[in-house]
DRENTORKOL-3810 file (N, C-alpha, C; in nm, 4 decimals):
REM DRENTORKOL-3810
@n.u->-0.7920; n.v->-1.5182; n.w->-0.8851; ca.u->-0.8917; ca.v->-1.5343; ca.w->-0.7840; c.u->-0.9097; c.v->-1.6779; c.w->-0.7395
@n.u->-0.8640; n.v->-1.7741; n.w->-0.8176; ca.u->-0.8819; ca.v->-1.9135; ca.w->-0.7804; c.u->-0.7596; c.v->-1.9716; c.w->-0.7101
@n.u->-0.6548; n.v->-1.8955; n.w->-0.7006; ca.u->-0.5320; ca.v->-1.9466; ca.w->-0.6393; c.u->-0.5513; c.v->-1.9666; c.w->-0.4894
@n.u->-0.4994; n.v->-2.0756; n.w->-0.4387; ca.u->-0.4988; ca.v->-2.1034; ca.w->-0.2953; c.u->-0.3651; c.v->-2.0573; c.w->-0.2399
@n.u->-0.3681; n.v->-1.9566; n.w->-0.1564; ca.u->-0.2457; ca.v->-1.9018; ca.w->-0.0996; c.u->-0.2064; c.v->-1.9797; c.w->0.0252
@n.u->-0.0784; n.v->-2.0019; n.w->0.0405; ca.u->-0.0281; ca.v->-2.0675; ca.w->0.1607; c.u->0.0095; c.v->-1.9639; c.w->0.2663
@n.u->0.0470; n.v->-1.8460; n.w->0.2228; ca.u->0.0818; ca.v->-1.7377; ca.w->0.3154; c.u->-0.0455; c.v->-1.6743; c.w->0.3701
@n.u->-0.0357; n.v->-1.6215; n.w->0.4900; ca.u->-0.1498; ca.v->-1.5519; ca.w->0.5495; c.u->-0.1739; c.v->-1.4204; c.w->0.4765
@n.u->-0.2919; n.v->-1.3660; n.w->0.4968; ca.u->-0.3218; ca.v->-1.2367; ca.w->0.4374; c.u->-0.2265; c.v->-1.1291; c.w->0.4891
@n.u->-0.1949; n.v->-1.1345; n.w->0.6174; ca.u->-0.1030; ca.v->-1.0365; ca.w->0.6754; c.u->0.0341; c.v->-1.0478; c.w->0.6107
@n.u->0.0808; n.v->-1.1686; n.w->0.5871; ca.u->0.2111; ca.v->-1.1876; ca.w->0.5227; c.u->0.2080; c.v->-1.1380; c.w->0.3787
@n.u->0.0985; n.v->-1.1643; n.w->0.3087; ca.u->0.0873; ca.v->-1.1163; ca.w->0.1704; c.u->0.0840; c.v->-0.9634; c.w->0.1649
@n.u->0.0102; n.v->-0.9020; n.w->0.2574; ca.u->0.0058; ca.v->-0.7557; ca.w->0.2603; c.u->0.1428; c.v->-0.6980; c.w->0.2928
@n.u->0.2108; n.v->-0.7566; n.w->0.3889; ca.u->0.3436; ca.v->-0.7091; ca.w->0.4266; c.u->0.4399; c.v->-0.7200; c.w->0.3083
@n.u->0.4365; n.v->-0.8316; n.w->0.2382; ca.u->0.5231; ca.v->-0.8490; ca.w->0.1211; c.u->0.4913; c.v->-0.7514; c.w->0.0098
@n.u->0.3628; n.v->-0.7319; n.w->-0.0166; ca.u->0.3221; ca.v->-0.6386; ca.w->-0.1227; c.u->0.3593; c.v->-0.4951; c.w->-0.0864
@n.u->0.3394; n.v->-0.4573; n.w->0.0391; ca.u->0.3788; ca.v->-0.3228; ca.w->0.0829; c.u->0.5293; c.v->-0.3041; c.w->0.0724
@n.u->0.6050; n.v->-0.4058; n.w->0.1115; ca.u->0.7512; ca.v->-0.3973; ca.w->0.1032; c.u->0.7952; c.v->-0.3803; c.w->-0.0418
@n.u->0.7371; n.v->-0.4591; n.w->-0.1314; ca.u->0.7724; ca.v->-0.4474; ca.w->-0.2732; c.u->0.7390; c.v->-0.3094; c.w->-0.3281
@n.u->0.6239; n.v->-0.2583; n.w->-0.2912; ca.u->0.5825; ca.v->-0.1262; ca.w->-0.3398; c.u->0.6696; c.v->-0.0160; c.w->-0.2810
@n.u->0.6888; n.v->-0.0177; n.w->-0.1502; ca.u->0.7676; ca.v->0.0878; ca.w->-0.0843; c.u->0.9125; c.v->0.0847; c.w->-0.1292
@n.u->0.9731; n.v->-0.0315; n.w->-0.1259; ca.u->1.1146; ca.v->-0.0399; ca.w->-0.1614; c.u->1.1380; c.v->-0.0221; c.w->-0.3112
@n.u->1.0353; n.v->-0.0467; n.w->-0.3904; ca.u->1.0455; ca.v->-0.0233; ca.w->-0.5341; c.u->1.0586; c.v->0.1236; c.w->-0.5697
@n.u->1.0185; n.v->0.2108; n.w->-0.4786; ca.u->1.0268; ca.v->0.3552; ca.w->-0.5022; c.u->1.1695; c.v->0.4072; c.w->-0.4809
@n.u->1.2456; n.v->0.3430; n.w->-0.3946; ca.u->1.3795; ca.v->0.3922; ca.w->-0.3583; c.u->1.4705; c.v->0.4172; c.w->-0.4789
@n.u->1.4778; n.v->0.3271; n.w->-0.5775; ca.u->1.5678; ca.v->0.3525; ca.w->-0.6908; c.u->1.5277; c.v->0.4722; c.w->-0.7777
@n.u->1.4049; n.v->0.5180; n.w->-0.7654; ca.u->1.3597; ca.v->0.6290; ca.w->-0.8493; c.u->1.4409; c.v->0.7557; c.w->-0.8250
@n.u->1.4959; n.v->0.7699; n.w->-0.7061; ca.u->1.5750; ca.v->0.8894; ca.w->-0.6757; c.u->1.7061; c.v->0.8922; c.w->-0.7522
@n.u->1.7474; n.v->0.7792; n.w->-0.8082; ca.u->1.8779; ca.v->0.7685; ca.w->-0.8736; c.u->1.8709; c.v->0.7556; c.w->-1.0252
@n.u->1.7540; n.v->0.7608; n.w->-1.0839; ca.u->1.7400; ca.v->0.7376; ca.w->-1.2272; c.u->1.8002; c.v->0.8523; c.w->-1.3082
@n.u->1.8827; n.v->0.8183; n.w->-1.4083; ca.u->1.9536; ca.v->0.9217; ca.w->-1.4843; c.u->1.8745; c.v->0.9853; c.w->-1.5978
@n.u->1.7628; n.v->0.9266; n.w->-1.6370; ca.u->1.6873; ca.v->0.9829; ca.w->-1.7484; c.u->1.5466; c.v->0.9287; c.w->-1.7525
@n.u->1.4715; n.v->0.9709; n.w->-1.8552; ca.u->1.3301; ca.v->0.9390; ca.w->-1.8635; c.u->1.3039; c.v->0.7896; c.w->-1.8876
@n.u->1.3815; n.v->0.7228; n.w->-1.9731; ca.u->1.3547; ca.v->0.5821; ca.w->-2.0026; c.u->1.3900; c.v->0.4911; c.w->-1.8855
@n.u->1.5034; n.v->0.5108; n.w->-1.8212; ca.u->1.5257; ca.v->0.4310; ca.w->-1.6990; c.u->1.4193; c.v->0.4610; c.w->-1.5920
@n.u->1.3758; n.v->0.5857; n.w->-1.5844; ca.u->1.2714; ca.v->0.6240; ca.w->-1.4895; c.u->1.1411; c.v->0.5515; c.w->-1.5217
@n.u->1.1055; n.v->0.5441; n.w->-1.6494; ca.u->0.9822; ca.v->0.4752; ca.w->-1.6893; c.u->0.9873; c.v->0.3277; c.w->-1.6498
@n.u->1.1015; n.v->0.2649; n.w->-1.6731; ca.u->1.1167; ca.v->0.1234; ca.w->-1.6356; c.u->1.1094; c.v->0.1064; c.w->-1.4837
@n.u->1.1739; n.v->0.1960; n.w->-1.4113; ca.u->1.1743; ca.v->0.1872; ca.w->-1.2641; c.u->1.0350; c.v->0.2117; c.w->-1.2066
@n.u->0.9615; n.v->0.3058; n.w->-1.2643; ca.u->0.8254; ca.v->0.3325; ca.w->-1.2167; c.u->0.7354; c.v->0.2120; c.w->-1.2440
@n.u->0.7537; n.v->0.1492; n.w->-1.3599; ca.u->0.6753; ca.v->0.0293; ca.w->-1.3909; c.u->0.7045; c.v->-0.0807; c.w->-1.2888
@n.u->0.8311; n.v->-0.1031; n.w->-1.2600; ca.u->0.8691; ca.v->-0.2050; ca.w->-1.1610; c.u->0.8147; c.v->-0.1689; c.w->-1.0228
@n.u->0.8251; n.v->-0.0424; n.w->-0.9858; ca.u->0.7775; ca.v->0.0011; ca.w->-0.8541; c.u->0.6272; c.v->-0.0183; c.w->-0.8403
@n.u->0.5546; n.v->-0.0035; n.w->-0.9481; ca.u->0.4092; ca.v->-0.0147; ca.w->-0.9438; c.u->0.3556; c.v->-0.1567; c.w->-0.9413
@n.u->0.4416; n.v->-0.2563; n.w->-0.9599; ca.u->0.3947; ca.v->-0.3942; ca.w->-0.9649; c.u->0.3313; c.v->-0.4414; c.w->-0.8340
@n.u->0.3723; n.v->-0.3849; n.w->-0.7227; ca.u->0.3156; ca.v->-0.4270; ca.w->-0.5944; c.u->0.1850; c.v->-0.3592; c.w->-0.5581
@n.u->0.1465; n.v->-0.2572; n.w->-0.6325; ca.u->0.0284; ca.v->-0.1797; ca.w->-0.5951; c.u->-0.1000; c.v->-0.2621; c.w->-0.6013
@n.u->-0.1217; n.v->-0.3357; n.w->-0.7091; ca.u->-0.2469; ca.v->-0.4120; ca.w->-0.7185; c.u->-0.2536; c.v->-0.5202; c.w->-0.6115
@n.u->-0.1398; n.v->-0.5845; n.w->-0.5837; ca.u->-0.1392; ca.v->-0.6858; ca.w->-0.4770; c.u->-0.1670; c.v->-0.6218; c.w->-0.3411
@n.u->-0.1122; n.v->-0.5036; n.w->-0.3195; ca.u->-0.1364; ca.v->-0.4329; ca.w->-0.1936; c.u->-0.2842; c.v->-0.3994; c.w->-0.1773
@n.u->-0.3435; n.v->-0.3412; n.w->-0.2803; ca.u->-0.4846; ca.v->-0.3024; ca.w->-0.2727; c.u->-0.5766; c.v->-0.4237; c.w->-0.2602
@n.u->-0.5523; n.v->-0.5262; n.w->-0.3404; ca.u->-0.6358; ca.v->-0.6457; ca.w->-0.3360; c.u->-0.6316; c.v->-0.7105; c.w->-0.1982
@n.u->-0.5119; n.v->-0.7234; n.w->-0.1440; ca.u->-0.4975; ca.v->-0.7870; ca.w->-0.0135; c.u->-0.5574; c.v->-0.7005; c.w->0.0963
@n.u->-0.5388; n.v->-0.5698; n.w->0.0887; ca.u->-0.5962; ca.v->-0.4810; ca.w->0.1904; c.u->-0.7489; c.v->-0.4907; c.w->0.1918
@n.u->-0.8102; n.v->-0.4924; n.w->0.0747; ca.u->-0.9561; ca.v->-0.5046; ca.w->0.0694; c.u->-1.0021; c.v->-0.6424; c.w->0.1165
@n.u->-0.9246; n.v->-0.7450; n.w->0.0865; ca.u->-0.9597; ca.v->-0.8800; ca.w->0.1335; c.u->-0.9526; c.v->-0.8862; c.w->0.2859
@n.u->-0.8509; n.v->-0.8246; n.w->0.3441; ca.u->-0.8392; ca.v->-0.8215; ca.w->0.4897; c.u->-0.9574; c.v->-0.7467; c.w->0.5501
@n.u->-0.9924; n.v->-0.6342; n.w->0.4904; ca.u->-1.1077; ca.v->-0.5577; ca.w->0.5406; c.u->-1.2352; c.v->-0.6406; c.w->0.5320
@n.u->-1.2465; n.v->-0.7206; n.w->0.4285; ca.u->-1.3657; ca.v->-0.8037; ca.w->0.4107; c.u->-1.3727; c.v->-0.9156; c.w->0.5140
@n.u->-1.2592; n.v->-0.9736; n.w->0.5482; ca.u->-1.2612; ca.v->-1.0903; ca.w->0.6367; c.u->-1.2376; c.v->-1.0568; c.w->0.7839
@n.u->-1.1905; n.v->-0.9385; n.w->0.8127; ca.u->-1.1572; ca.v->-0.9049; ca.w->0.9521; c.u->-1.2749; c.v->-0.8478; c.w->1.0298
@n.u->-1.3842; n.v->-0.8195; n.w->0.9619; ca.u->-1.4996; ca.v->-0.7609; ca.w->1.0298; c.u->-1.6243; c.v->-0.8448; c.w->1.0035
@n.u->-1.7207; n.v->-0.8371; n.w->1.0929; ca.u->-1.8469; ca.v->-0.9089; ca.w->1.0708; c.u->-1.9190; c.v->-0.8557; c.w->0.9466
@n.u->-2.0027; n.v->-0.9388; n.w->0.8896; ca.u->-2.0729; ca.v->-0.9051; ca.w->0.7650; c.u->-2.1460; c.v->-0.7716; c.w->0.7728
@n.u->-2.2052; n.v->-0.7401; n.w->0.8849; ca.u->-2.2811; ca.v->-0.6163; ca.w->0.8994; c.u->-2.1958; c.v->-0.4905; c.w->0.9003
@n.u->-2.0657; n.v->-0.5064; n.w->0.9104; ca.u->-1.9750; ca.v->-0.3914; ca.w->0.9131; c.u->-1.8852; c.v->-0.3840; c.w->0.7901
@n.u->-1.9041; n.v->-0.4702; n.w->0.6931; ca.u->-1.8144; ca.v->-0.4732; ca.w->0.5764; c.u->-1.8219; c.v->-0.3479; c.w->0.4919
@n.u->-1.9405; n.v->-0.2956; n.w->0.4723; ca.u->-1.9515; ca.v->-0.1739; ca.w->0.3925; c.u->-1.8745; c.v->-0.0604; c.w->0.4592
@n.u->-1.8887; n.v->-0.0496; n.w->0.5903; ca.u->-1.8162; ca.v->0.0543; ca.w->0.6629; c.u->-1.6647; c.v->0.0313; c.w->0.6530
@n.u->-1.6204; n.v->-0.0928; n.w->0.6654; ca.u->-1.4770; ca.v->-0.1226; ca.w->0.6559; c.u->-1.4231; c.v->-0.0855; c.w->0.5180
@n.u->-1.4951; n.v->-0.1206; n.w->0.4137; ca.u->-1.4523; ca.v->-0.0870; ca.w->0.2776; c.u->-1.4521; c.v->0.0650; c.w->0.2567
@n.u->-1.5505; n.v->0.1310; n.w->0.3145; ca.u->-1.5567; ca.v->0.2776; ca.w->0.3025; c.u->-1.4389; c.v->0.3436; c.w->0.3722
@n.u->-1.4022; n.v->0.2942; n.w->0.4902; ca.u->-1.2871; ca.v->0.3508; ca.w->0.5608; c.u->-1.1581; c.v->0.3284; c.w->0.4821
@n.u->-1.1443; n.v->0.2103; n.w->0.4226; ca.u->-1.0248; ca.v->0.1824; ca.w->0.3435; c.u->-1.0172; c.v->0.2726; c.w->0.2209
@n.u->-1.1287; n.v->0.2900; n.w->0.1532; ca.u->-1.1329; ca.v->0.3793; ca.w->0.0368; c.u->-1.1062; c.v->0.5233; c.w->0.0778
@n.u->-1.1633; n.v->0.5659; n.w->0.1901; ca.u->-1.1404; ca.v->0.7019; ca.w->0.2398; c.u->-0.9938; c.v->0.7236; c.w->0.2751
@n.u->-0.9332; n.v->0.6255; n.w->0.3375; ca.u->-0.7911; ca.v->0.6371; ca.w->0.3734; c.u->-0.7037; c.v->0.6504; c.w->0.2486
@n.u->-0.7324; n.v->0.5706; n.w->0.1472; ca.u->-0.6546; ca.v->0.5775; ca.w->0.0232; c.u->-0.6737; c.v->0.7127; c.w->-0.0459
@n.u->-0.7963; n.v->0.7589; n.w->-0.0531; ca.u->-0.8234; ca.v->0.8878; ca.w->-0.1167; c.u->-0.7608; c.v->1.0032; c.w->-0.0388
@n.u->-0.7671; n.v->0.9962; n.w->0.0937; ca.u->-0.7077; ca.v->1.1009; ca.w->0.1769; c.u->-0.5564; c.v->1.1029; c.w->0.1616
@n.u->-0.4956; n.v->0.9854; n.w->0.1596; ca.u->-0.3510; ca.v->0.9780; ca.w->0.1394; c.u->-0.3091; c.v->1.0390; c.w->0.0069
@n.u->-0.3851; n.v->1.0101; n.w->-0.0973; ca.u->-0.3552; ca.v->1.0678; ca.w->-0.2284; c.u->-0.3780; c.v->1.2186; c.w->-0.2282
@n.u->-0.4882; n.v->1.2620; n.w->-0.1694; ca.u->-0.5218; ca.v->1.4047; ca.w->-0.1679; c.u->-0.4200; c.v->1.4864; c.w->-0.0892
@n.u->-0.3661; n.v->1.4301; n.w->0.0172; ca.u->-0.2661; ca.v->1.5019; ca.w->0.0962; c.u->-0.1245; c.v->1.4821; c.w->0.0421
@n.u->-0.0965; n.v->1.3623; n.w->-0.0065; ca.u->0.0384; ca.v->1.3306; ca.w->-0.0523; c.u->0.0777; c.v->1.3996; c.w->-0.1814
@n.u->-0.0135; n.v->1.4106; n.w->-0.2758; ca.u->0.0206; ca.v->1.4706; ca.w->-0.4056; c.u->0.0646; c.v->1.6166; c.w->-0.3926
@n.u->-0.0114; n.v->1.7029; n.w->-0.3248; ca.u->0.0361; ca.v->1.8413; ca.w->-0.3137; c.u->0.1613; c.v->1.8535; c.w->-0.2269
@n.u->0.1729; n.v->1.7690; n.w->-0.1251; ca.u->0.2928; ca.v->1.7734; ca.w->-0.0420; c.u->0.4153; c.v->1.7332; c.w->-0.1247
@n.u->0.4013; n.v->1.6276; n.w->-0.2041; ca.u->0.5110; ca.v->1.5863; ca.w->-0.2919; c.u->0.5442; c.v->1.6980; c.w->-0.3903
@n.u->0.4438; n.v->1.7640; n.w->-0.4436; ca.u->0.4678; ca.v->1.8755; ca.w->-0.5357; c.u->0.5462; c.v->1.9872; c.w->-0.4697
@n.u->0.5106; n.v->2.0206; n.w->-0.3471; ca.u->0.5839; ca.v->2.1248; ca.w->-0.2740; c.u->0.7294; c.v->2.0828; c.w->-0.2504
@n.u->0.7489; n.v->1.9572; n.w->-0.2132; ca.u->0.8846; ca.v->1.9070; ca.w->-0.1912; c.u->0.9663; c.v->1.9083; c.w->-0.3199
@n.u->0.9036; n.v->1.8694; n.w->-0.4293; ca.u->0.9724; ca.v->1.8689; ca.w->-0.5589; c.u->1.0113; c.v->2.0108; c.w->-0.5988
@n.u->0.9199; n.v->2.1055; n.w->-0.5805; ca.u->0.9513; ca.v->2.2456; ca.w->-0.6118; c.u->1.0658; c.v->2.2978; c.w->-0.5266
@n.u->1.0686; n.v->2.2572; n.w->-0.4010; ca.u->1.1703; ca.v->2.3088; ca.w->-0.3084; c.u->1.3036; c.v->2.2365; c.w->-0.3187
@n.u->1.3012; n.v->2.1047; n.w->-0.3429; ca.u->1.4256; ca.v->2.0276; ca.w->-0.3325; c.u->1.4531; c.v->1.9354; c.w->-0.4505
@n.u->1.3674; n.v->1.9353; n.w->-0.5512; ca.u->1.3913; ca.v->1.8505; ca.w->-0.6674; c.u->1.3119; c.v->1.7212; c.w->-0.6638
@n.u->1.3124; n.v->1.6497; n.w->-0.7776; ca.u->1.2310; ca.v->1.5281; ca.w->-0.7906; c.u->1.2613; c.v->1.4201; c.w->-0.6869
@n.u->1.3865; n.v->1.4063; n.w->-0.6486; ca.u->1.4211; ca.v->1.3015; ca.w->-0.5519; c.u->1.3430; c.v->1.3178; c.w->-0.4215
@n.u->1.3153; n.v->1.4416; n.w->-0.3827; ca.u->1.2413; ca.v->1.4659; ca.w->-0.2584; c.u->1.0999; c.v->1.4077; c.w->-0.2654
@n.u->1.0368; n.v->1.4168; n.w->-0.3807; ca.u->0.9037; ca.v->1.3595; ca.w->-0.3982; c.u->0.9058; c.v->1.2080; c.w->-0.3861
@n.u->1.0073; n.v->1.1453; n.w->-0.4436; ca.u->1.0192; ca.v->0.9996; ca.w->-0.4328; c.u->1.0535; c.v->0.9570; c.w->-0.2906
@n.u->1.1311; n.v->1.0373; n.w->-0.2225; ca.u->1.1632; ca.v->1.0065; ca.w->-0.0831; c.u->1.0376; c.v->1.0154; c.w->0.0054
@n.u->0.9486; n.v->1.1087; n.w->-0.0255; ca.u->0.8209; ca.v->1.1159; ca.w->0.0472; c.u->0.7402; c.v->0.9884; c.w->0.0241
@n.u->0.7354; n.v->0.9432; n.w->-0.1010; ca.u->0.6633; ca.v->0.8191; ca.w->-0.1319; c.u->0.7270; c.v->0.7007; c.w->-0.0588
@n.u->0.8585; n.v->0.6963; n.w->-0.0549; ca.u->0.9280; ca.v->0.5908; ca.w->0.0180; c.u->0.8944; c.v->0.5971; c.w->0.1668
@n.u->0.8969; n.v->0.7161; n.w->0.2237; ca.u->0.8656; ca.v->0.7318; ca.w->0.3668; c.u->0.7221; c.v->0.6879; c.w->0.3959
@n.u->0.6286; n.v->0.7265; n.w->0.3108; ca.u->0.4888; ca.v->0.6862; ca.w->0.3306; c.u->0.4750; c.v->0.5346; c.w->0.3192
@n.u->0.5427; n.v->0.4759; n.w->0.2229; ca.u->0.5381; ca.v->0.3307; ca.w->0.2071; c.u->0.5983; c.v->0.2581; c.w->0.3256
@n.u->0.7103; n.v->0.3089; n.w->0.3758; ca.u->0.7725; ca.v->0.2467; ca.w->0.4925; c.u->0.6854; c.v->0.2631; c.w->0.6171
@n.u->0.6154; n.v->0.3756; n.w->0.6277; ca.u->0.5227; ca.v->0.3949; ca.w->0.7399; c.u->0.4089; c.v->0.2933; c.w->0.7315
@n.u->0.3541; n.v->0.2735; n.w->0.6125; ca.u->0.2474; ca.v->0.1745; ca.w->0.5943; c.u->0.2978; c.v->0.0341; c.w->0.6256
@n.u->0.4182; n.v->0.0029; n.w->0.5809; ca.u->0.4776; ca.v->-0.1277; ca.w->0.6088; c.u->0.4963; c.v->-0.1484; c.w->0.7591
@n.u->0.5425; n.v->-0.0470; n.w->0.8274; ca.u->0.5618; ca.v->-0.0549; ca.w->0.9727; c.u->0.4289; c.v->-0.0795; c.w->1.0438
@n.u->0.3267; n.v->-0.0071; n.w->1.0042; ca.u->0.1940; ca.v->-0.0256; ca.w->1.0646; c.u->0.1435; c.v->-0.1678; c.w->1.0386
@n.u->0.1614; n.v->-0.2163; n.w->0.9165; ca.u->0.1160; ca.v->-0.3516; ca.w->0.8838; c.u->0.1886; c.v->-0.4561; c.w->0.9692
@n.u->0.3182; n.v->-0.4369; n.w->0.9889; ca.u->0.3946; ca.v->-0.5317; ca.w->1.0713; c.u->0.3475; c.v->-0.5259; c.w->1.2167
@n.u->0.3305; n.v->-0.4064; n.w->1.2679; ca.u->0.2891; ca.v->-0.3918; ca.w->1.4076; c.u->0.1461; c.v->-0.4399; c.w->1.4325
@n.u->0.0623; n.v->-0.4325; n.w->1.3321; ca.u->-0.0801; ca.v->-0.4674; ca.w->1.3495; c.u->-0.1176; c.v->-0.5998; c.w->1.2819
@n.u->-0.0205; n.v->-0.6806; n.w->1.2441; ca.u->-0.0500; ca.v->-0.8016; ca.w->1.1668; c.u->-0.1437; c.v->-0.8984; c.w->1.2385
@n.u->-0.1391; n.v->-0.9023; n.w->1.3693; ca.u->-0.2287; ca.v->-0.9949; ca.w->1.4403; c.u->-0.3750; c.v->-0.9525; c.w->1.4282
@n.u->-0.4000; n.v->-0.8250; n.w->1.4029; ca.u->-0.5383; ca.v->-0.7755; ca.w->1.3876; c.u->-0.5940; c.v->-0.8027; c.w->1.2485
@n.u->-0.5110; n.v->-0.8546; n.w->1.1588; ca.u->-0.5543; ca.v->-0.8782; ca.w->1.0198; c.u->-0.6096; c.v->-1.0171; c.w->0.9979
@n.u->-0.6134; n.v->-1.0979; n.w->1.1012; ca.u->-0.6662; ca.v->-1.2329; ca.w->1.0879; c.u->-0.8180; c.v->-1.2263; c.w->1.0730
@n.u->-0.8741; n.v->-1.3202; n.w->0.9975; ca.u->-1.0198; ca.v->-1.3234; ca.w->0.9861; c.u->-1.0851; c.v->-1.3351; c.w->1.1230
@n.u->-1.1905; n.v->-1.2573; n.w->1.1434; ca.u->-1.2607; ca.v->-1.2628; ca.w->1.2725; c.u->-1.3551; c.v->-1.3817; c.w->1.2729
@n.u->-1.3868; n.v->-1.4285; n.w->1.3928; ca.u->-1.4790; ca.v->-1.5418; ca.w->1.4059; c.u->-1.6162; c.v->-1.5040; c.w->1.3512
@n.u->-1.6607; n.v->-1.3819; n.w->1.3787; ca.u->-1.7912; ca.v->-1.3371; ca.w->1.3310; c.u->-1.7919; c.v->-1.3244; c.w->1.1780
@n.u->-1.6811; n.v->-1.2809; n.w->1.1204; ca.u->-1.6745; ca.v->-1.2657; ca.w->0.9761; c.u->-1.6686; c.v->-1.4009; c.w->0.9073
@n.u->-1.6029; n.v->-1.4987; n.w->0.9678; ca.u->-1.5894; ca.v->-1.6279; ca.w->0.9029; c.u->-1.7170; c.v->-1.7114; c.w->0.9103
@n.u->-1.8122; n.v->-1.6718; n.w->0.9947; ca.u->-1.9378; ca.v->-1.7465; ca.w->1.0059; c.u->-2.0378; c.v->-1.7066; c.w->0.9002
@n.u->-2.0083; n.v->-1.6003; n.w->0.8252; ca.u->-2.1052; ca.v->-1.5545; ca.w->0.7231; c.u->-2.0647; c.v->-1.5964; c.w->0.5862
END
């Protein structure tokens, strides 16, 4: 929490999303449980950075009077993604095997990364938010 970052919040979010999304890709090729455990651990390393940066962006991109709403929308989006993604991944795994579930996670991660890249200019701290 005390580190001074040189990269922008948008750049940090983009990097964390890329690490998380691309970390899922090798999971489709794992030959057994122990390599899978190591790969899942590596893939998960970007998750905390992604969440921390996303919440920081939500905190700084909106005026103080709207922060609770911004945090609520972010939490709702994460919960909705999990609630919809888990059963969909389960259906894909039942129909096509474990690799299909990991490919869904990769696709979702790449979609999030694409949105972050396209919307990076909107992630800058707002003037109203920086005055509080």
